[in-house]
N, C-alpha and C positions, 0 to 999 in steps of 0.2 A: 462408783469415786469420788465424785462429788461429797459425798457422806463422809466418806473416810478423810478427805481433806479438811472438810469443815470442821470434821472431831479433832484433828491434830490442831486446827487452829485455835479453837475453843479452848483446849485442852492448855493451849501453849499460852494464851491469851490468861487463862485462871492463874497461870505460874506465876506470868509476866507481872501482873496488875497486883496480883497477891504478894509479890515479893517487894513491888515497890509500896505498898500500903503498910506491911507487917513488919518488915526488916529494918525500918528506922524506931518504930516502936519497942522492939529486940536489943536494936542498940541501945537506946536509954536504958531499958531496964538493965542492961550490962554495965550501966555508967559510961557511956561513951557521949563525947559531946557532941551537940549538933553540928558541928562542924565536921569533928571525925565521921559520923554517920553520913552527913553527904558526900563528903568525900570518897567515901566507899560504895555509894549508890553512884556517883557521879563516874567512877571507874567503871561499874559494871554497865551504865549507860552506852558510855564513850566505847568502850569494847565490844559493845551491841552492834553497836553503829558501825564499827568497820568490818565486825563478823557478818552484815547485812549485806555490805557490799562483797567480799570476799567470799560469801556463799553463793552470789550469782555465779561469779564464776568459777567456782569449781563446781556446781551442778550443771552448768554449761558442758565441762570436762567429765564428769562420772555419771550424774545422769540425777533427776531431781530427788525419786523416791531414795536412791541412793545415800543424797545430802541430807533431806529429811531425816530420816530412818536414823543415819549415823551422827549426827550433830545432835539430836534431841537426846538419845541414849548416852551419847558422851558428856552430856552437860550435868547429867545428875550427879554421876560419879566426883567430878571438877565441881560443884557446888558442896559436895558433904568432906572433899579435901577442905575447901575454903573454911567451911564452918569450923573443922578439926584442927585447923592450925595458926599461926600468929605471925604479926609482923608482916615483912615484903611477900612471904612465902604466900602468904592468906591475900594477899592484894593480887599476887601473881594469879592464882587460882581462880579468883573472884572475875579477874578480867577474861579470862579462858573460858568460865563457864557463863559469863554476860554473850561473849564473841559465840560460842556453842548455840548459846540458847536463840539466840536472834536472826544465827546464818540464814535460818530456814524462812524469814521473813517473808521477801519478798518472790522466794523459791515458790513457796504454798501459793500465793496466788497467780503466779503464771502456770501451776501446775493446775488450778481450778480453769483456769482459762483454755488449757490444751483439753481439759476433759470436754468443756461445752464450746469448741471454738466458733459457733453461731452466736453465741449470745455470751460473749467477751465481758461487757460491762456488766452483767447478771453476774456473771461470775466471779469477778471483782469484789462487787455490793454484798453478795452473799459471804464471800471468804474476809475480806476487810471488815464491813459492817457489821453484818448479823454475827458469824461465827464468833469474830471479835469480842461483841456486843455481848454475848451470852457468856464469854469464861469472863469478858468485865465484869458481868452482874454476880457471879459464882463468887467472887469475893467474899460477898455476906457469909458463905457456908464456913469460909475460911476462917472469918472473923469470930464468927460462933465455936470453931473449934479453938481459937486463942483464947476467947475467954472461959470455954468450959474446960478445956485441957493445960492450957497454958500458951505461950509463943514457942516456945521451942516445939511443941508438937505439931503445931501451923505451919511454922518453918518445913520441919520433917519432910510434911504433907506437898509444900510447894517444892521440895527438892527433890520429891519422888516423880512430881506430874509430868515432867518433857520425858521421863523413861515411859510413862504412861503412852504419852503424844508418840514415841517415837516406836511402840509397840502398834497404836492403832495406823502408825502411817505405814505398815507392812501393808495393809490391805490397799494402799493406793497402785493404782497402775505401772507397770515398770514399762516407760517407755524409752527408746534411743535415747542416749546423750545429745545435746544440740552439736555438738563437735561432730558426732558418727552422723548427724544427718545431714551435717555442712559438707561432710567427705561425702557423703553417696550422692547430694546433687551435682557434687562438682564433677565426680567421676560417668555420670549419665548423659 
């Protein structure tokens, strides 16, 4: 199970880090000003932070696996709708996509700690450090795609990666939601 969680984190990290590296270049190629491009990234990052907070609450209610899979699968179409819309609608969909992408960030760390409860520090290190680092290093491959086939091709791949991460998340163990565990301990 830890392999599946690490895979989810590495693929999500590749998507996230790649977007932070490639999207400003794409925006510049579309003649957006540096300020407009930075505003768009700020919207995505701020919404991602809010999504991270909401993800913790939602995972306690619905379950970690459901939150991880659902949010990642949902972020791919939201990113594509952002890409093909304009104005306020585009910004709204970018915010929703950023929130969906990053809502599973803390949840995957907790899921890893639940997978190896006797080694919580190791679980956090593997998920936050190793898997996240591998995903970040793989951005080099996305850069090669952008160099060879263009920035739109690179962004297309980056937008598909959360869907792939969500599918890998299906391999995670399905544990009862924290809310259900609390109810069970209260009745016992």
